[in-house]
C-alpha positions as CSV (number, residue, x, y, z in Angstrom):
1,M,212.8,-117.9,19.0
2,P,211.8,-117.3,15.3
3,K,214.7,-116.6,12.7
4,V,214.2,-113.3,10.9
5,K,216.4,-112.6,7.7
6,I,217.0,-108.8,7.0
7,N,219.3,-106.8,4.7
8,V,221.1,-103.6,6.4
9,P,223.5,-101.2,4.7
10,E,227.0,-101.8,5.1
11,H,227.6,-98.9,7.5
12,L,225.2,-100.4,9.7
13,E,227.0,-103.9,9.5
14,M,230.1,-102.4,10.0
15,Q,229.0,-100.6,13.2
16,I,227.5,-103.9,14.5
17,A,230.7,-105.6,13.7
18,Q,232.6,-103.0,15.7
19,L,230.5,-103.2,18.8
20,V,230.9,-107.0,18.9
21,D,234.7,-106.3,18.6
22,E,234.8,-103.9,21.1
23,G,233.2,-106.4,23.7
24,E,229.9,-104.3,23.9
25,F,228.1,-107.8,22.8
26,V,229.1,-111.3,23.0
27,S,228.0,-111.9,19.3
28,R,226.6,-110.5,16.3
29,E,223.1,-112.2,16.9
30,E,222.9,-110.8,20.8
31,A,224.1,-107.3,19.3
32,I,221.0,-107.2,16.5
33,E,218.5,-108.6,19.0
34,D,219.6,-106.1,21.7
35,L,219.6,-103.2,19.2
36,L,216.2,-104.3,17.6
37,S,214.6,-104.2,21.0
38,T,216.0,-100.9,22.2
39,G,215.0,-99.3,18.6
40,I,211.3,-100.6,19.2
41,R,211.1,-99.3,22.8
42,A,212.4,-96.0,21.6
43,F,209.8,-96.1,19.1
44,K,206.9,-97.0,21.3
45,T,207.8,-94.2,23.7
46,S,208.3,-91.7,21.3
47,G,204.8,-91.9,19.6
48,P,201.3,-90.4,20.9
49,M,200.1,-91.7,24.3
50,D,196.5,-92.6,25.1
51,E,195.1,-91.8,28.3
52,D,195.1,-95.6,29.3
53,D,198.8,-96.0,28.5
54,R,200.1,-92.8,30.6
55,F,200.9,-95.1,33.6
56,E,202.4,-98.2,31.6
57,D,205.6,-99.2,32.8
58,D,208.0,-99.6,29.9
59,G,211.2,-98.4,32.0
60,M,210.5,-94.8,31.9
61,M,209.8,-92.8,35.3
62,G,207.3,-90.8,33.8
63,H,209.5,-88.5,31.9
64,E,209.7,-88.6,28.2
65,D,213.3,-88.2,28.2
66,E,214.3,-90.0,31.1
67,Y,215.4,-93.5,30.5
68,V,216.0,-96.1,33.7
69,F,218.2,-99.2,33.5
């Protein structure tokens, strides 16, 4: 897996550390990977849709405000 180095504001680092401390994630690396993936999926689903992408399955059930887990 490629490695990426990023700088984040202190408040984000503190929130990530808190999620790990609370047991939401096993490690800082897992938290960052999952949170980035979630953010990218949210970004992709919030933008304009092409006609060809209308029925693409990205974890949605056809409703922009309904997530399926």
